[in-house]
Every structure is written in C-alpha cells, then in structure tokens.
N, C-alpha and C positions, 0 to 999 in steps of 0.2 A: 860719285865717290863711294868706294866700298870700305867698310870699317866694322870694328867690333863694338859691342856695348852701346847701342843706340838707346837702350832702355834697360831697366832692371829685368833680369830673366823672368819671363812669365808667358804662359800660354804658347810655348814654343817660339817666343820672340826674344831676340837679343841683338844679333848682328844683321847686316843687310846692306842695302844701297840707299843713298840719298841723292836727290837732285840738289846739289850744294848751291843754295841761294845766297847772294851777297847780303851780309849782315845777319844771316840766320844763325841761330844757336841750336845745336843738336847735341845728342848724347844722353847718357844716363843722368837723371836729375841728381845734382850734386852741387854743393855750395860754390865750387870753383867756377861753374858755368854761369851762375847768377850774377857774377861781377860784370858780365857783358850786357850791353843794352839789349833788351828783348821787347818784342811786340806782342807778347802773349806767352803761352806755354811753349815748350820746345817745339821746333819745326817738325812737320810730318816726315815720316820715313817712306821712301818710294817703294821699297821691296824688302819684306822681312824674310830672313833665312834661318832663324834660330841660332843655336850655338855652332855656327858654320865655320868660324875663323876665316873670313874672306881675306885674300891677299892680293895676288896679281890681278890687274884689271885694265882692259883697254877698250877703246871704241874702234870699230872697224872703219876702213876707208873705202872709197869707191873701187879701189883695186883689189880688195880682199876677195879671194875665191872667184875672181873674174867679174866682180861687180854686184850691186844690189845688197851690200852689207854695210852701207855707211850709216844706217840707223840701228846697228846691232852692237851691243856691248857683250864682251866675253869676260866672265869673272871666275877666278879660281876659288874654290871653297875647300880649304885644307881638311877640315873635319868631315866633310861630306864625300870626300874622295871623288870629286867631279869638277868639271868646268861647265858653267851654265851660260847659255846664250840668252841674253835679255834683249828682246826686240822693243825699241823705244817707240811708243805710240803717243803722239801729242795729246795733251789734255789741258786745254787752256794755256796758261803760262808755264806749265810743267809737263810731265809725262806720266803715262802708265806703262807697265811692262807686260810683255807676253813671254813667258819663260819656257825654255826647252833645255833638257840635259844635252849638251853638245858632246861631252866625253865623260863617261862615268866608268868606274872600276869597282868591283866588289872585293878586291884585295884590301885588307885592313891597313896595309903599309903603302898604299898609293896615295900620295899627298901632293896634288898640283899646287904650286906656289907662285908661278908667274907665267905670263902669256905675252907673246910678241907677234906682231905682224911683220913678216919678212918681205924683202924686196920683190920676190917673185909672186906675191899674193897668197902665200901659204901662211899657216899659223904655227908658231913654235910654242910648245907647252913644256914647262920645267916641272919635273916631279922630284921632290927631295927625298922620297923614300921614308924609311921608318926610324931614322936616327934622332929626329927632333921631337922631344916630349916635354919640354919645360912648361909651356903654357897650356898644352893640350894633352893631358896625360892619357896614355893608353896603358896596356899592361906593363908594369914595371918589373915583373918577374920573368916575362918571356924574352925581353930584350932582343928584338929582331935586328938583324944586320942586313937591311935592304937599302942599297945605296941610291936608288932612284935612277932617273935618266932624263933625256930631252927627246921629245916626240915632235915630228913635223906632220901637219895635217894639210893635205892638198885636196882640192875638189876633183872628183873623178872626171876624166875626159877633158880636163882643163888644158888649154893650149900652153905650150912653153913660152915664157916671157923672154923675149930677146933682150940681152943687155939690161937686166933689171936694175942695176946700179947706175946706168948711164955713163959707164966708163969710156964709151966710144964717142961721147959728145966732147967737142973742143971747148971745154968750159972757160979756159983762159982767154979764148978769142971771142966769146959770146958777148954781144952788147946788150943793153937793156931791152931792146925790142925782141931780140932772140930769146932772152930769158923769160920775158913776159909770155911769149908764145909757148914756152915749155910748161906754163901753168895749166895748159890744156892737155899735157901728156898723160897717158893712162898709167904710167909707172909712178908709184907713190914716192919712191926715193928721188926720182928726177924732179917731181913737183917740189919736194922739200928743199932740194939743193938749189933749184931755181929761185925759190922764195928767199933763201938765205943770201943768194947772190944779188938779188934786187935790193934787199935791205942794205947790203953793204954799199951799193951804189948811191943810196940815199936820195937826195933831191933830184938827181939826174934820172931816176927811174919813175918819178911821180907821174909825168905826163903820159907815159905808155900804160901805166896802171890805171890812171884816170880814164883813158880811152876804153880799157877793158870794163871798168865799172859802168861806164855810160852805154857801151854799144855791144858788148859780147852777148851773143844769143844764148850762151850757156850760163844758167844760174850758178852752177858749181864753179865756173871760172870767175864770175863776178864776185862770188863769195871768197875765193882764194885771193883775188886781187885786193879785196878789202882787208883781209887779215895781213897781207903783205904790207899794205899802206900803214896799218896799225903799228908796225915796227919801225916806221920812219918818222922821227920826231921833227916835224916842220909844219909851218902854217899851210904850205901848199898841199901836204898830204892830208891834213885835216879838212881842207876845202874839198878835196877829192872825195873824202869819206862822206861829207854832207850830201853828196849826190845820191849815195846809197840809201838815204833816209826816205826817198820817194820811190824806191824800187818796188815793182809789182809783186816780186817774189818775197814772201814773208821771211824766209830764212836769210835772204840777202839783207833785207831791211833790218832784221834783228842783229845781224852781224855788224852792220854799220852803227846801229845804236850802241851796241856794247863797246865797239872800238872807240867811239866818240866819248863814251863815259869814262873809259880808261884814260883818254887824253885830257878830259875835263875842259872841253872846248866850249866856251860861252857862246860862240857864234852859232852853235847848233841848238841853243836853248829854245827858240821859238818853234822849231820843228818838233823838238822833243815834247814840248808842252801840248802840241796838237796830237801827238801820238798817244799820250796817256789818256786823252779824252776820247779819241776816235779810232785808235789803232787796234789791231788784232791783239789778243791777250799776251802772246809771247813778246812782241816788240814793245807793247805797253808796259809790261813788267820791267824789261830792260831799260826803257826810257825813264821810268821812275828812279831806277838805280843811278842812271846817268845824271839826272837832275839833282839827286842828293849829293853826288860827288862834285858837281859843279858848284853847288852851295849858294846860289843866288836867292836872297831872301824874298824877292818878289814872286818866287815860284810857289810860296806856301798856299796862297789862295787857290791856285790851280790844283794843287795836290789835295786840298780839302774838298774841292768840288768833285774831283775824280773819285775820291774814296766815298763820298756821299752818293755817287751814282751807281756804285757796285750793287749787284743783286746777290745778296747773301742768304743762305738757306737756314742757318742756325748756328749758335755759338757752342764752343767747348767750355770747360769749367773756368778758363781764364777770360772768357768773353770773345776770344778770337774765333773766326769761322772754323767750324768742325770739318768742313770739306777741304781737302788738301789744295785743290786748284784755287779755290776762293781765298784760302789762307795765304797762299804765296802771293797772289795779286795784291791783297790788302797789306801784307807785310812790306812789300816794296815801297808802297806809298807812305806808310807810317815811318819806315826806316829813313826815307828821304827827308822827312820833316825832322827826325832826330838828328841827322847829320847837319842839316842847315842850321838848326838850333836858334830859331827866332821865337822866343816865348810869346812875345806880344802878338805877333801875327798868328801863331798857332792857337792861342787862347780864343781867337775869334770863332773857332770851331765849336766852342762850348755853348754858344748862344744860338745855334741853329736848330732846326727841328729834326734833322736827320740823325737817327741813333748811330748810324755808321760814322758820321763825322764827329759826333760827341765822343764816341769811344776812341777814335783815332787821335783826337786832340788830347784826351786824358792820358793815353799811353805815351804819346810823343812828349808831352810836358813832363811826365814823370821820369822818362828815361833819358831825356836830353840833359846835357850839362847846364846847370843853373836854370832849370825850367821853372823854378819858383812855384810849383804846384802846392796849393794850400790844402790842409786836411779837410777843412769844411767844404771845399769844392768837390772833393771825392766822396766824402761821407754823405752829402746831400743826394748823390747819385745812387746810393745803395738801395734806395727805394724807388728808383726810376721805373717807368712802365715797361721799358724794353729789357728783355732778359740779357741781351749782350752787354748793355750798359751796366746793369746791376752786377753781372759777373765780373766785368772789367774793374768796377769800383772795388769789389771785394778782393780781386787779385792785387790791386795796387795797395790797398790797406794792409794786406797780408805781408807786404814788404816794408812796412813802416812802423816798427815798434817805437821809433822816435816820436811818433804822434800820440804818445800815451795820454796826455791830458785831454785832448779832444776826443779820442776814442773812448776813454773812460766815461766821459759825459754821455756820449752817444749810447754805449752799451748799457749804461746804468738805466737809461730809459727803456731799453729792450728788456732788461731783467724785471723792471717794474710791471711789465705786462707779459711776463714769460708764459703764463697760462693761455695767452691769446695768440702766440706766435704760430704761424703756419709751418709746414714741414721744411720749406726752403729757408725760412728765417731761422728756424731752430738749428738746422744743420750748418748754416753759414756762421751763426754765432758760436757754435761749438768749435768749428774748425778754425775760425779766425782767432778766437781768444786763446785756444790751445797753442797756436803758433806765436801769439803776441804776449804770452805769459812772462817773457823776460822783462817786460816793461814794469817798473816799480808801480806806476799808476794802475796798470791792469791787475797787478798782484793785490793791491789794496782793494780794488773793486771786487775781485773774486773773494777775498777774505770777508769783506762786509756782507756780501750776498750769501756767503756760506753760513754766516751767523744769523741771517734773517729768518727766524723760525716762522714768521708770519707769511712767508712767501715760499712754500714748499716746491713749487714748480721751478723757481729760480735756483733753489738749493740743489735739486736734482740735476739741473743743467750745469751748474758749477761743478758738481762732483764728476760729471762726464768730462768736463774741460780739464780738471785736475788730473784725471787718469791718463789724458793724452797730451799733457803739457810738455813732456820731454825736457824738463829742466835738469841742469847739472847739480843744483842744490835747491833745497826746498825752504821757503820762508818759514821760520819757526812758528809764526802765528797760524799757518795752515794746519800744522800738526796739533796745536792746542784746540783749534776749532773742530778738527776731525775727531779728536778724542772725546770731546764733549758731545758731538753729534751722535757718535756710536752708542752712547749710553741710552739714548731714547729713540733711536731711529726706527721708523715703521718698516713694514715688510717690503715696501717698494724702495725705500731709501737705503736700507741696510746693504744690499748687494753693491750698490753704487759707491757707498762710502768705503766698503772694504776694498773694492777695485781701485779706488783712488789711493788708498793707503798702500796697496800692493805696488803701484806704479810710481809713487813719489820716492825719490832717492833719500834714504835715511843718512844722518850723520854717523860717524864711526861708532859711537856709543848708543845709537838709537835715540828714541824719545820715550821716556819712562811712562808718561801718561797715555800715549797712544799704544805702547806695548801692553800695558795693563788692561786697557779696554779691549784690545784684540784677543789677549789671552783668555779673558773672561768669556768672550764669545766662543772661542775655540773649545772651551770646557763646558759649553751648554749643550747637553744631549738633545734638547728639543729642536735645535736648529738643523736644517738640512746639512747632509754630510759635505757637500761642495762648499757651502758657506763656511763651515767650521774649518775646512782645510785651507781655504783662501785666507781666512783670518789668521791661521797659524803662519802661513806664508808671509803675510803682510807684517806680522809681529817682528820678523827678522831673526838674526842669529842670537845665541846666548840665552834662549828662553828655557826656564825650568818648567817642565810639563808634568801634569798629574798623570796617574796611571790610566785614567779614562781616556785622556788625549793621546797618551802613548799607544794604547791599544788601537785607537782609531788610525794612527799613522802606520802601525805595523800591518794592520788589516788592509790598508790602502796599497801596500806594495804588491798585492796579488796581480798576476799578469793579465787577468781578464778585465781589469779596470782601465779607464782611459789613461794615456801616457802622461798627460799634463798633471793629473792627480797623483800618479805614481811618482813623478818627478818631484812634486811638492813634498810628498811624504819622505822620500829619500833625502832630499836636501835639508829638511827641517830636523829629521832624526840625526843627521850628520852634524848639524850646528847647535843642537840643543844641549843643555846641561843634564845628562842622564845619571840616574842613581845606579849603584852597583847591581841592584836587582833588575833594573831596566836593561842594562848592558848585557847581563847574563841571558835575559829573555830574548834580546835582539840577536845574540849569537846563534841561538837555535833557529831563529827565523830566517837567517841568511841563506840557508839551503834552498829556499823556495823563491829567492829573489832573482829576477831576470838580468840579462847582460846590460840592459840600458840603465838600470837603477843601481846595480851592485857597485860599480866604481864610485858613484856619488855617495854611497852609504859608508865607505871606508873611513872618512874622517871622524866618525863617531867613536872609533877605536884608537885614534891617534894619540890620545893622552896616555896610552900605555895601561898597564894593569898587571894583575897577578899572572903567574905562570899558568895556572889553570885556565884563566880566561883566554890567554894567548893560544894555548894548545887547542882549546875548543874552537877558537876562531879559525885557525889553520885547517882543522878537520872539516869545519863547515864550508870553508871556501873551496877546498879540494873537491867537495861533492855538491857544490852549489849549481843550480840550473844555469846561472849566469857566469860561471867561472871563466868562460872564453871572452867575456867582456872585460876582464882584468888585464893589466899590463905589468911587466916586471918593474917599471919605473914607479908604479904606484905601490907595489907590494914591498919592495926593499926598504924604503924609509919607514913604512909601517912596522915591519918586523923588528927594525932597529930599536923601537920603543919598548920591546919586551925582552925578558931574560934570554940567555944564550940557548937554552933548551928549545925555546919557541923558534928562534932563528934557525936552529938545526932542523927542526921539524918542517919549517917553511921551505927548505931547499927542494922538496918534492913539488911544491906548488910552483916555485920559480922555474924548475925544469919543464914542467907542463906548459908554462906560458912562454918559454924562450924558444919558440920554433925558429929554426934557421931558415934562410932564404930557400935553400934546397928542399927543406921539409915543406915549406909553404908552396913551392912550385909543384912538388909531388902531390900534395893534397888538392891543389887546384886542378891538376891533370886528371887525378882520379875522379873528382867530382864531375868534370866535363864529360868523361866517358861513361859514368854510371848513372847520371841523373835521368829520370824517366822523361817522357815527352810532356811538355807543358801545355796548358790550356788557357787561353786569353781571359775568359770570363772568371775562372777561378783565380787567376793571377790578379785581377782587379780587386777581388774580395780580400786577397792577402794584402795588397797594397793599402787598402782602406781599413784593415783590421786593427783592433786595439793591440794585438800581439806584436805585429811588425811595426805598426805606427809610422809607416813611410810618409803619409800625408801630413803628419805633424810638422815635419821639417822641410818637405819637398813640395813644390808646386806641380800640379797636374792641370793644365788648362789655366783657369783663373782661380782655382781653389787650392788650398793647402798652405803650408808654411813657407817661409823665405829664408830659413837658416841654412839650408843646403841648396845645391844646384837645381834648376828647373828641369824636370824629367819629362815634360810634355812630348818632346821629340827626341829623346835620348837614343832611341833605336837607330836614328839616322846617323849618329856620330860615334856610337860605341858598339862594338860587336859583342857577341855572347861571352867571350872570354873576359873582356874588359869589365863587363857588368858583373860577372860572377866574382872576379877579383875584388871589385869595389864593395861587394856585399860581405865577403868573408874576411878580407884584409883591407879595410877602408883606409888605413894609414899608408899603404903601399904607394898610392898616388892620390894626391889631394888637388882638386881643381883650383886653378888660380882664382883668387878672390874669396876663397873659403878657408884659408889657412888660419888656425887659431893663434892668438897671442896672449901674453900675460902682461898686464900693466901694473906696475908697483906705484902706489900713491904716496904722497908726502906723509900721510898719517899712518903708514905702515901696512895698510891693506893691500892685498894682491887680488886683482879681478881678472879672470881669464874668460876668453870667449872669442867669437868671430867679430871682426870689425864690420858692422852692417851699414855704417854711415860715418862720415867725418867732415869736419870743417876746419877753418883756421883756429877756432876757439875750443872745439870739443871733438871727442870721438865717441861713438856709440858701440858698446860691446854687448853681444848677445851670448851668454853662457849656454843657453838652451833655447828651445822654441818658444818658451813662455815668458822669458825675462829679458829685459834690456837695461843697460846701465849707461846713462849719459854722463860722461866724465870730462871735466874741464881739463884742457891740456896743461894749464898752469899748475894743476895738482898732481901731475904725473912726473915721477922721477926717472922711470925707465920703461921701455916696452920691449919685451923679448918674444921672438917668434917661436912657434912650436911645430914640430913635424908629426904631431899626433892628431889624427882626425877626431873631431867631436862625435862623429858617428862611431858607436861602440863596436868592438869585435864581438863575435859570438852569435851572429845571426844564423850561422850554419848549425848551431846546436839548438837555437830557439825555434827554428822552422824545420819542418820535415823535408826530406829530399823532394817530395812531390810539390810541396808549397814553394820551395826554391825554384823548381822547374817552371811552375805556373807563373811565378813572379817574373822570371826572366822572359817568358813568352809574352807576358803583358807589356813589359818595358820595351821589348824589341819590336812589337807590333806597330804598324802605322795605320791600323784600322780602328783604333779606340778614340 
C-alpha cells in the first residue's frame, strides 16, 4: 500500500510504502489511530520516500513485459515526477525493497498519478500535468497550463501478444475443465476471466480446481487455483484449500493459509497451529492471522508458546521488536490473542519465564475487550530485568490516566528516592508523568512534591514534568507553589521553574502572585539575559515594565540575536502596558527591527495615540529594515486607531505593501534571472544563521523546528522557482497541514497559530516556533482559517542576493 503521512515529516521521511499487515496500525501518530487495538508503537514502514505524494500503485503479473516482473511493484510519485520500480525481496514474514527509477522526468509539471498493466503486457502511465496544486503547491504565480497525457511502455523486442483479451475464446461454451486449463494461459486478462468464470460456476468447479492444487506441476497455477477457490463459498472448496497447507512451495502454502483465514474454517486449525510453530516466517505469520480470525480459545496456549520461541534482537520504546521482520511476526501472534479475547488463558503467559511471552500477554490483555488487566500487574513489571518488558509496562501505563491512585502511590516512591534514580528511570518518570498529568491524583502528587523543599532532586524532576505536561488548564495550586519556589530558587532550580511557568497555560487574567515573582526576576540585572527574557515571557500579557526591563527588550530585537529571544522581546513589548515615553522610544527603534519581529511588534501601538506618535510610526515603518514583513491587513486596522492625518500619511505605506500578482510575478522573474550562482556550503551557513533562522521552524534531518514543512529533501519535490517564490512570497502557496487558524475562546481571547496536534478533546496551536497552546475544544466558540503564512514576507530584503542564491543551492542539493 502506498500512502501519505506515515509519520510526522522529519529527516526526509513522510510518505512511502507499507506492507499492510492484518490488524496493524500505521500513520502519523495522532489520537485518532490510538482508538484501535495496537501491539506496540505504529507498525514499520517498508519504504520511505519523503514528501513524495504517492498515488497510483500496482503489482506486476507474470505477463508484464513478457515475464519475470511478478515480484515488482510500480508506484507513481506525484511530487517526485517519477514512477519507481520496487523489487520485493522476501525478509522473513515481510519484504525489503530494491528501488529503481522506472520513468522519471525533469519537467516540473510532469506528475504521474496512476499506472495500469494492459492486456498485452505493457504498462500504461497517466500524467495529470500541471493543473492540480491544491495539496501539493508549486508556483501559484506561474500557473502552468500543461494538460498531461497517457504513456504506454513496452519492452524492446517483445513479441506481439496474440488476442490479448481472449476474445477469440468461446467463453460461453467453456466448461469448468476448460476454464481451469486457462489458469495456465500466459495472458493476464484471460487468466482473470477464467477465474471469474470458475467462481461463477461455484461448487461445480471445485473438483477441477482441487485437481490443480494437488497435481499441477506449476506453483503459479496451484496458487491461482487457490485464489479461485477462495471465491467459492462452500465446504468442498475449503476442503480443497486445506490441501494447499502442505504444499512444498512457500508461496502456495501462504496463499492457502491466507484463504482459509478469510473463510475462518475451523477444520484447518490443527494444520495452522503446526505452521505457527514449525512453518516458514511468511506462512507462519499468515497462520497466526488465520487463527485469530477463527477465534478458538484453545489456541491461546499455542500462540503463547510460539511467541515465546521467537528470537528477538531488541525492543523499541514501546517494548515491541525494533527489527521490522521480527515486529511483524510478533504482531501477528499478539493480535490473534487480542481477537480471540480469552483473558483467563492469556493471563497464563504472565507467569512464565520467557520475557517475550510476558510482554505478549501484557499487551494482549491491555488491548483486548474486557481484558481485566490490573494496574498492579503492569506496575510491578516496570522494574523487570528484561528491557522489552520494562518498556512494554511503561507503554501500557502511559495509556492509563485512569489508574491514577495506583500510579500516584508508585511514583511517590520514585520521588522519595529521586536522587538515586538512574537515567532510564528518570527519563521514564519524566515522560510518563507529563503524559499522565491529566489525572487528579497525579496532579496532587506533583503539587506535593513541588512543595517538598527537603527533596530538591524531586523538585527539579517535577519542574521538568510540569514544563512538558501539555495541559489545557493548570491547577491553581501549581501556580501558587511555583510563585513561592521562584522567590528562593537556587541557580540550578531557577531555569527549570521559569521554563515550567513558560509552558503552563495561564487563565485569562493570569496569576498575580506568579506574575509578580517573574516580573521581579525580569527586573534583576544580575541574572543572565536569557533567564530575564524567559521570565518576562512567562509573566504573560498586560505586564507593566520598568525602564531597565524595557531597554533589555528593545536591545534584544537586534537581528544578530537568536530568533527565539527576538520573538520573546517583540511579543512582550506588544502585550505590555507601555508608558508614553516608552512608546516614543519604541517608535524610533522600529527602523532597525527585522521582518520576522516587526509584525509581532505592531500591537504595541494599537491603543492609538497622538497625531505626532502616529506620524512618527508611519515614517519609521516606511524605512524599517523589516517593512516587507508587514501586510496591508495588519496596517489598515492599526492606522484606523489614529487621526485622519496619520491615515493619509499611511497610504504610501499601504501602496508599498500592496503588490499585485503581476508585480509579484515580475519581481520573481527578475530575481530568477539576476541571482548570482549559489554555493552549497555557504547556503548551509545561511540556513543555520540567526538572521535567516530557517532551522528555528524547519527540520533538516533530525534537527530543527517543526512549525514549518520538513526541508530535508525539499529539492526532490520543488524546483528553483517554487523555492524562491516560497521565500519571498510565502503566502502565495501554503503547504497542506501548515495553514494557520484563529480560535476564539469563550472568555473572549483569540489565539492564532498552526494546528500541530489535535484530539477529540483538544487542539494544540503553535503561534511560533517557541510557543504552544493546548486548548480544550469545549472552550472554543469558533475556528477561522487564514490564507496568510506564518512565515513572514521580507526575506528578500533581509538577505543579500548572494545569500538567497546560496540558500537556494543548499535547499536544492541532494548532497547535504
């Protein structure tokens, strides 16, 4: 199966191919997928292709290109402008792929979207051209009118297939024996029509098909006979299928196993139980699936024995095998137990010595309906000697905030010896309690531990947990305890306490005690600049700031400082209660503010003011370094707060910002033709620089931010023109999944940003790369989409032409 978004974009991974395993859960991690029974983390992806937008996909037959292509898959990749041939190589119960570009085109508007095998053994490829741009934006200014086409690919020197559709065959006179003989015909469409005809004849065709399964010298024919029998619903057809379970050819045996699993034939159970113990990996995996479908409770002991005999190399973070082939084999056995749903028999696996069996029993009991798994059974395994069992216990605990009382008691013991915890225990405690912080019992545990001044190790651990808890509302007691802790925090604790305050959601009117404690820290010159700025950020909006703090914020707007600090400075100046003298001083500083911070700074002037202040503001904005980062929709409501003379003066600013599509296209064309040659190494320096700050929002490999699209392999899916347009006119085309929205809350607040996560109960909005808001859906009155990218305009003025050329060269390169 080919599909998009098998994971959150990272390291050039997003779309690709999977071997779709029965009961397996795939896809980007999201609350909607966790409602399904799972045997560990999401299932492994067979082949990663990045932001490729896979679409049409087929498996070749024996007839394709004259033969030898029945183990080949052909996949269309819309964004990559190519069709890839994936050779399927068996790897235990699954496959690996050997990939070759079958058909590729360097034209940006060649978009293969579907592929078909035709009756004569050729391949048809459909190209939709350049008209479709909704989910895969290319240049929105160029608007190409390329209509696409259909291409036929034949093998050179291939013999012409006579009567490829079999129209010369007397189908209406063919009996079952004749049709069965046509299963050995080399023509694909003849085979398919013969299969359909045999299934139509039903029971009358079973005997001739059984003869083929038993005696045909061709494994391909025996396999086709099995799939034909699978479409005949009768006891006699199932009896014929059972013959295939002892076939010497693995592919025939696996086909028979799968067919009997679909028919849920209990008569096949003894043979299936032998296969899971002694069979080859492929048939054994299919046999486990069939046993689960049949649902006989007596099978549980055999499944536990089989999983205990697996040789596994090591676990992932959920306790499941990290190796893909091992994971799929284990998954089939555990999922069979989940389907059979016999808690009493499955629980027997908890008392054996095999860690594999203990893990399988824990997962199956947790995931099956009415499994009755008790918290103490799982908690006791969190200190098991085997890493896979420990990880499995933690994975299960993480899904059970309803186990609050038992978990609170357990983690209270961990906090008591916090200074003695090893790295694994510390990390596990931090991650689990951050996830379980919605539990009232866990909230109380965290509050009591935060107040425990005699246990500083536990206090520090709790502060890290609070900073990562992701709650939609914060218990009031946490704010009280934090405010008290901030007054006397030592050098190690203070940064953790400020970080916790930064990341916990404040009520609409804030928390007076916490705000005062943070404001006092912000006004302390002896503290490091980063700490003071983070304290200001944590204090929230509506803060009156002294001149010393004001000067710190203005100085931090300098373009050579890190983007996260510049963003804090701009946001807090915009939301603070500034005096007239501070506003006047800020107006003069506007000229040196860059395009990323200038739009954020504008709310500082939204309360309106004197004509003199307004005229000074317009003049400063016209000549500001970051003027191209502004938009008319931001300036118009701002000017409306000032006298008419200011609005008149502001028309020049609006004219400057209101570039038409024709003007944008002309600017884009001019830059494309005049940019100097770029250099990859210098482009990397631009990408990582504080000035461009690309890595703050975009991932490159496993590093960088997640607010914008992953740029690891962007050169494979976007050409130079598309990339330049995205740099200088980011709102012209916004990648699907990164569109900003504005959420209006019941208390009147409006929070804007990109939806980075959501569930049935909450959405998570990120207004910038540093901040996230967890918002309860019940508190939202409306959500409105925006067509304005969070990436600011104005990079063309912020960067030199050489820097832009270098950055483009870096993004387009596949050698980084």
